[in-house]
C-alpha positions as CSV (number, residue, x, y, z in Angstrom):
1,M,-13.2,-15.5,13.2
2,A,-9.8,-14.0,12.8
3,T,-8.3,-11.1,10.8
4,Y,-4.9,-11.5,9.2
5,A,-3.0,-8.4,7.9
6,I,-0.7,-9.4,5.0
7,G,2.4,-7.5,3.7
8,D,3.2,-6.5,0.1
9,V,2.5,-9.4,-2.2
10,Q,3.7,-7.8,-5.4
11,G,2.5,-10.6,-7.7
12,C,4.1,-13.4,-5.6
13,V,1.0,-15.5,-5.7
14,A,2.7,-18.8,-4.8
15,A,3.9,-17.4,-1.6
16,L,0.5,-15.9,-0.8
17,R,-1.1,-19.3,-1.3
18,Q,1.5,-20.9,1.0
19,L,0.9,-18.2,3.6
20,L,-2.9,-18.8,3.6
21,L,-2.2,-22.5,4.2
22,A,0.2,-21.7,7.0
23,F,-2.4,-20.0,9.1
24,G,-5.3,-22.2,7.9
25,F,-7.4,-19.4,6.2
26,D,-11.1,-20.1,6.1
27,R,-12.9,-17.7,3.8
28,A,-16.2,-18.4,5.4
29,R,-14.9,-17.3,8.8
30,D,-11.7,-15.3,8.5
31,R,-10.8,-11.9,6.9
32,L,-7.7,-10.8,5.2
33,W,-6.3,-7.3,5.2
34,F,-3.8,-6.5,2.4
35,V,-1.6,-3.5,2.9
36,G,-1.4,-2.7,-0.8
37,D,1.0,-3.4,-3.7
38,L,-0.8,-6.6,-4.7
39,V,0.9,-6.3,-8.1
40,N,4.2,-5.7,-10.0
41,R,7.8,-7.0,-9.9
42,G,6.7,-10.5,-8.9
43,P,5.9,-13.2,-11.5
44,D,2.1,-13.4,-11.4
45,S,0.2,-10.2,-10.7
46,L,-2.7,-11.4,-12.8
47,A,-3.3,-14.5,-10.6
48,T,-2.9,-12.4,-7.5
49,L,-5.5,-9.9,-8.5
50,R,-7.9,-12.7,-9.5
51,L,-7.4,-14.5,-6.2
52,V,-8.0,-11.4,-4.0
53,K,-10.9,-10.2,-6.0
54,D,-12.5,-13.6,-5.8
55,L,-12.4,-13.4,-2.0
56,G,-15.1,-10.7,-2.0
57,D,-15.9,-9.4,1.4
58,A,-13.4,-11.8,3.0
59,A,-10.6,-9.5,1.9
60,V,-9.9,-5.8,2.3
61,T,-7.0,-4.2,0.4
62,V,-5.8,-0.6,0.3
63,L,-4.1,0.9,-2.7
64,G,-0.3,1.0,-2.9
65,N,2.0,2.8,-5.3
66,H,2.4,-0.2,-7.6
67,D,-1.4,-0.6,-7.7
68,F,-1.6,3.0,-8.7
69,H,1.1,2.4,-11.3
70,L,-1.0,-0.4,-12.9
71,L,-4.0,1.9,-13.1
72,V,-1.9,4.8,-14.6
73,L,-0.6,2.4,-17.3
74,A,-4.1,1.2,-18.1
75,A,-5.2,4.8,-18.4
76,G,-2.5,5.4,-21.0
77,C,-0.8,8.1,-19.1
78,G,2.3,6.5,-17.6
79,K,5.6,4.9,-18.7
80,R,6.5,1.3,-18.2
81,Q,9.5,0.7,-16.0
82,R,12.2,-2.0,-16.7
83,S,11.2,-3.9,-13.5
84,D,7.5,-3.9,-14.3
85,T,5.7,-7.3,-14.7
86,L,2.3,-6.1,-15.6
87,D,1.9,-7.1,-19.2
88,L,-0.2,-10.2,-18.5
89,V,-2.7,-8.1,-16.5
90,L,-3.0,-5.5,-19.2
91,A,-3.5,-8.2,-21.9
92,A,-5.9,-10.4,-19.9
93,P,-9.5,-10.9,-21.2
94,D,-10.8,-9.8,-17.8
95,C,-8.4,-6.8,-17.5
96,D,-11.2,-4.3,-17.5
97,E,-13.1,-6.1,-14.8
98,L,-10.0,-6.4,-12.6
99,L,-9.1,-2.7,-13.1
100,E,-12.7,-1.7,-12.3
101,W,-12.4,-3.6,-9.1
102,L,-8.9,-2.3,-8.2
103,R,-9.8,1.4,-8.7
104,R,-12.7,1.0,-6.2
105,R,-10.3,-0.2,-3.4
106,P,-9.9,2.3,-0.5
107,L,-6.7,4.3,0.1
108,L,-7.2,4.0,3.9
109,H,-9.2,1.4,5.9
110,V,-10.3,2.2,9.4
111,E,-11.9,-0.4,11.7
112,G,-12.2,0.2,15.5
113,N,-8.8,1.2,16.8
114,W,-7.0,-0.1,13.7
115,A,-6.1,1.9,10.6
116,M,-4.5,0.4,7.5
117,V,-2.6,2.4,4.8
118,H,0.1,1.4,2.3
119,A,2.8,3.9,3.2
120,G,1.9,6.3,6.0
121,L,0.1,9.3,7.4
122,L,1.5,12.8,7.7
123,P,2.1,13.8,11.4
124,Q,-0.6,16.5,11.5
125,W,-3.4,14.2,10.2
126,S,-5.5,12.4,12.8
127,V,-7.0,9.2,11.5
128,A,-10.4,10.9,11.2
129,T,-8.9,13.7,9.0
130,A,-6.9,11.1,7.0
131,R,-10.1,9.1,6.3
132,M,-11.8,12.2,4.9
133,L,-8.8,13.1,2.7
134,A,-8.6,9.5,1.5
135,Q,-12.2,9.7,0.5
136,E,-11.4,12.7,-1.8
137,V,-9.0,10.5,-3.7
138,E,-11.3,7.5,-3.8
139,C,-14.1,9.7,-5.3
140,A,-11.8,10.9,-8.0
141,L,-10.6,7.4,-8.8
142,R,-14.1,5.9,-8.9
143,G,-15.6,8.7,-10.9
144,D,-16.1,9.0,-14.7
145,N,-13.0,11.2,-15.0
146,W,-10.7,8.7,-13.4
147,R,-8.3,8.7,-16.3
148,E,-7.9,12.5,-16.2
149,F,-7.2,12.2,-12.4
150,L,-4.5,9.6,-13.0
151,A,-2.9,11.7,-15.7
152,T,-2.1,14.3,-13.0
153,L,-1.0,11.9,-10.3
154,Y,2.7,11.6,-10.8
155,G,5.1,14.1,-9.3
156,N,6.8,15.0,-6.0
157,T,5.3,18.5,-5.6
158,P,3.8,20.0,-3.6
159,D,6.0,18.3,-1.0
160,S,3.9,19.4,2.1
161,W,0.3,19.6,3.1
162,N,-1.8,22.6,3.8
163,D,-5.6,22.8,4.0
164,G,-5.7,25.4,1.2
165,L,-4.4,23.0,-1.5
166,H,-7.0,22.2,-4.2
167,G,-7.3,20.3,-7.4
168,A,-4.6,18.0,-8.7
169,D,-2.0,19.3,-6.2
170,R,-4.2,18.4,-3.2
171,L,-4.9,14.9,-4.4
172,R,-1.3,14.3,-5.3
173,V,0.0,15.2,-1.8
174,I,-2.6,12.8,-0.3
175,V,-1.6,10.0,-2.5
176,N,2.1,10.6,-2.1
177,A,1.8,10.5,1.7
178,M,-0.5,7.5,1.9
179,A,1.1,5.4,-0.9
180,R,4.7,6.6,-1.3
181,M,6.1,8.3,1.8
182,R,8.8,7.0,4.1
183,F,10.4,10.1,5.6
184,C,8.9,13.5,6.5
185,T,9.6,16.4,8.8
186,A,7.7,17.1,12.0
187,S,5.8,19.8,10.1
188,G,4.8,17.3,7.4
189,T,7.2,18.0,4.5
190,I,7.6,14.7,2.5
191,E,10.9,13.4,1.3
192,L,10.4,10.8,-1.5
193,R,13.9,10.1,-2.8
194,T,15.4,8.2,0.2
195,K,14.5,4.5,0.4
196,G,16.9,3.1,3.0
197,E,16.7,2.1,6.6
198,T,15.7,4.7,9.3
199,A,19.3,5.7,9.8
200,A,19.3,7.0,6.2
201,A,16.9,9.8,7.0
202,P,18.1,13.2,5.7
203,P,18.8,15.8,8.3
204,G,15.6,17.1,9.8
205,Y,13.5,14.2,8.6
206,F,12.1,11.3,10.5
207,P,10.5,8.0,9.5
208,W,6.9,9.1,9.2
209,F,5.8,7.0,12.2
210,D,8.4,8.6,14.5
211,A,7.6,12.2,13.6
212,P,7.1,14.2,16.8
213,G,3.5,15.0,17.6
214,R,2.0,12.5,15.2
215,A,-1.7,12.9,15.5
216,S,-2.6,9.3,14.5
217,R,-0.9,7.7,17.6
218,D,-4.4,6.9,19.1
219,H,-4.8,4.1,16.5
220,T,-2.6,1.1,15.7
221,L,-1.3,1.7,12.1
222,V,-0.9,-1.2,9.8
223,C,1.2,-0.6,6.6
224,G,3.8,-1.9,4.2
225,H,5.8,-0.3,1.5
226,W,9.2,-0.2,3.2
227,S,11.1,-3.4,2.4
228,T,14.5,-2.0,3.4
229,L,13.1,-1.3,6.8
230,G,11.8,-4.8,7.1
231,L,9.2,-6.3,9.4
232,T,8.6,-3.9,12.3
233,L,6.2,-4.7,15.0
234,R,5.4,-2.2,17.8
235,P,2.4,-1.8,20.1
236,E,1.1,1.1,17.9
237,L,2.6,0.0,14.5
238,L,2.8,-3.0,12.2
239,V,5.0,-2.6,9.2
240,L,4.6,-5.8,7.2
241,D,6.7,-5.5,4.0
242,S,9.3,-8.1,4.6
243,G,10.7,-8.0,1.1
244,C,8.9,-11.0,-0.5
245,V,9.7,-10.0,-4.1
246,W,13.4,-9.4,-3.1
247,G,13.8,-13.0,-1.8
248,G,12.7,-12.2,1.8
249,S,9.5,-13.5,3.2
250,L,5.7,-12.8,3.0
251,S,4.4,-11.9,6.4
252,A,1.0,-11.9,8.1
253,V,0.0,-10.9,11.6
254,R,-3.3,-12.1,13.2
255,L,-4.6,-8.9,14.7
256,E,-6.5,-10.5,17.6
257,D,-3.3,-11.8,19.3
258,R,-0.5,-10.3,17.2
259,K,0.8,-13.8,16.2
260,L,3.2,-13.7,13.3
261,F,3.1,-16.0,10.3
262,Q,5.8,-16.0,7.6
263,V,6.7,-18.0,4.5
264,P,10.0,-17.7,2.5
265,C,9.9,-16.3,-1.0
266,K,11.9,-16.9,-4.1
267,Q,13.9,-13.8,-5.2
268,Y,12.3,-12.3,-8.3
269,Q,14.0,-8.9,-8.3
270,I,17.6,-7.8,-7.5
271,P,17.9,-4.3,-5.9
272,G,19.4,-1.8,-8.3
273,K,18.7,-4.0,-11.4
C-alpha cells in the first residue's frame, strides 16, 4: 500500500491519467491525496470530477479555491471569469450528483503526522486548531443552507484572524487562509493580491510557511495552489502545484519514501490572458 499526494489537476485529466500510470496506481491497494483545485482552467473538469469521485475511499481531496468557485457558480451567486472552463460540469446530467459529492469534501485532511490543505495555515493555528476551524466551514457547506453560506464567501475582509470573529466573517477568513493564502504576517494578517514568487512578498509579509512561530511545524504540510512558486519539497513541507494547466507538469509524491513522479502537461492557459 502506498499514498500518493498529487498537485493541482485543474481539469487536466489526460495528465492525471498519465501520472497514475507512471507510478502504477492500484486502486485496490493504494490511496491518492489531491491537494484541491480538481477543476477549472483545464480542458476537462467534468471527466476529472467523475474520475476522482469514482475512486471512492481510494482518494482524498481537499477543497481549493477553484473548487469553491464551481460551487459558488452552481449556487447562482458568483460571476464567471474569462478563464473559466466549467460549463460542461454545470450542464452535465450528473451535475447535481457531482456537486453534492464535491461540497462534502474536507477543507483540511489530517492523518498521523501529515496535514493536507490547499493553500496554507495561519501561523497561530496549530493543526488541531485548524482541524476544528475547517470543520466549521465543512458543516456550513454540507448543511441545508449551503447556498446562503456560499453567497457570503467572496471577499478579502476581514484580513486577519481573531477568536471573536463570528458568522460569515469568521468562515470567510478560514476559507481565505486555507484555500487562497500565499503571504501573511507573523501575526496572521493575510495578503491576497500578490501571486508571485517568495521574493515578491510585500514588506512585513512572509510566505505563509515561513512565518515566524508557525504553530503547525509539528506536522508535515502538503499543499498546492502556488504555481509561480513551483514544486517545493522540504522535510516539513510539500508544495505540489507545478503549473500543470500553464504548460508545466503534474506532480505526485509518494509519502512513504518521498519519491517524486511527474508528467509533462500541455499548456491550456497563458498567464495574464
